[in-house]
N, C-alpha and C positions, 0 to 999 in steps of 0.2 A: 943310724941312732938319729939324727935331727925325723927322716920322716913319721915316726915311730914317734918319737916324741907331740907332734904338732897330729896325732890321733890321735893319744887319750885324752889331750887336752879341749881338743874338738870332740868329746867324749863326758867333759867336763866340764863343757859351757852349757851353763845357765841357759834356762830352754826357753825363749822366747811365747812371748801371749801369741804370738800368729802361728803357733808350732801345733798341726793337726793332729797331733798325738795330745794335747794337753785341753785340748779343745773341747778332743772328743770323748775327754775325761771326766771334763767339765757336766756335760751333754750326762752324760749316766751317771753321776751322782745327781743332778738336778730333775733326771725320769724316777730314780729312787724315791726321793722323797715327794714329790707330788703322789708315789702308784702309794705312799707309806701313804699320807694324804687323806685319797682317795680310802681306802681300808677304813681308817678310823671312822670317816664320817660316814662310811657307808653304815658302819659296822653301830653307831652312834644313831641314825638314823629312828624317830620315834614320829608315830601317827597317833592325834589325840581322836579319839573316837569314844562312842554312849557306849552306857550299860542301863541294864537297866535295875531302880535301888530296889523296885519293892519286883513280885512278877506282873507282869503281864497278861492280860488275858484278850482271849480272842474277840474283837470287838470292842475294845478299850480304846476310845480316844486316845495318842500321847503328846502331851506335849512335856517340853525342857524338864519340868517341874519333876515327870515323871524318871529322870535319864539322871546322870552321872558318868562326868568327862577320866576318863582314863589316858595314859599313856602309853601303849604297848607297837610291837615290829611286826608290821604286818606285810610287809615285803611285798609277793604279787595277788594277796587273795585281798590287799586294801580295798578293790572298789566294789567287795560284796560287804561293808561292812558298811553302816551308817558313820561320818566322820565329820567331825566341829570344823573343819573347813568347806567339807562340800551343804553341810545345813541340814534341820528338820524342817521340811514343810510342814504349815500348819496345817488340820482336819484330818490329821494320817490319820486313821485307829488298825491294831495292830489282824493282820488275815493271819497271822499265827501264831504262842503263846511264847512268847518270853521270858522265862524264867530271872531270876533275880542273881543277879552282878554279872550274866552276859552280856554278851556282846549284844549288841542292836544289826542283825543281818538287814540290806537293804529287801530282801525280796518276802520281812517279815511286816512290811507296815505297804498300808495301800486304803485306797481310798473304799469308803463305806460297798458302795456299789458290787465293790469287786472281791463281797465274802459272801463264798462259798458253803458256809456250814454258820447257824445261828444259836446264842447261847439257848438253852429252855431248862426252868424248873425241876426238876421232879425231886418230890420231897418222900423219904423213907423213911418209915420205923423200926427203929432200934439202931446198933452200932455199926459202923459202916467197916468194912476193913482197912488197914491202915495201912495196906498201900493206895482205899482211892484220894487219890488226890489230885491240885492241877497237872494236867502232865500227863496223867495215868489213864488208858486204856480197860472199859470193862463192857460185859454185857448187859444190856437193858433188859431184864422179861418183865409180862407183864402176863397176869389173869385176868378176862374180863369177867362178871357177875353169870352167876349159872342162873339156873332157873328158882332155885330155890336160896338160900342162905351163903352157899359152897360159893364156891371159883370155880371155873371152869379150868383144865390144865392148864400151866404156864408156855406160852410160847415167846421165842426170842423174836425178839422187835427190834434192836439196835445193837447189831456185832460188834462189834469194838469199839466201838463209840468215846469222844474223847473230854475228859472232864476238862472243861475251862476252871471251875472257881468250886470252892466245900461251903457250904455255912449252917456250923452246926446250930441246934438251934437247942432250948430251956427246954426241959420237959414242965407240964404242967402238974398238978395234983390229981394220982391219982392214973394219968399216961403214960403210954411210955415214949422215949428225947424223939424230936424229929427233926431229921438233916434235910437241908436244901442242896443237892448235886443239881449240877450248870451244866449238862452236854449238849455237847456238839451239835446241833442235827439236822441233815442238805433238809434241804425246801423238797424231795421226793417223801422224805423218811418223817416230815412234818406231818401231814391227816393223821397217820394211821397213831405216833405216838400224842397224837392232842384228842382224838376220839376217843384213847383208854382212858387219858386224865377227864375228861368228859360225861364217858359211863359207868366213873369211877372206878375202875379196874385193878389192881392189886400190882403195884410196879415195884420189883426189885432190882439191883444193882449186885453183877457180880466181875470184882475184877478179871483182867483177861490177863495171866502171864504174858502171853504170846504177844501179846500187843495188834492182835489179825483183827484186818479189817475188813469180809470178804467178798 
């Protein structure tokens, strides 16, 4: 009987802080708390990145005044965008079009000598299709003046050219409305387009819904 009483008393005895079971329990609680804190912290982690205030055209010099700052969660793709922490280098130009409110990709900015396309203004008479806006792809057709007052058969000059910008012109009295369409042209394509313009060719812009540039 006395032995049973001693065993029961040992079980009811308050555990010491040196008890391994107590230490393990405290450690498990601390690990659980640390895990919750880390999870909440990672969920709330955002990065300050730049977005375009307005459409940024290819070749445009990009300054801080052209950009806004937003807080977004990027995780593994953070290195692909221009962050406030990383900074905006001076004298950078847009190598790709960046639409309004779009995050600015790192690869969209660079030095001017890295441009492989340059915007060239094409004057188009009459109305453009509503899809002909900045960033859209169009086919540019030209018809050179013939021997008489007529023009030769139109030829496809620039397939799938990207529009950089569109400037609507005012119609003069008794004349049709003219629109300036800035299309991005490579150095290889440039001589033919400039030659067509110099020879007063009739130039037409046709929306390319497939966006193909063969």
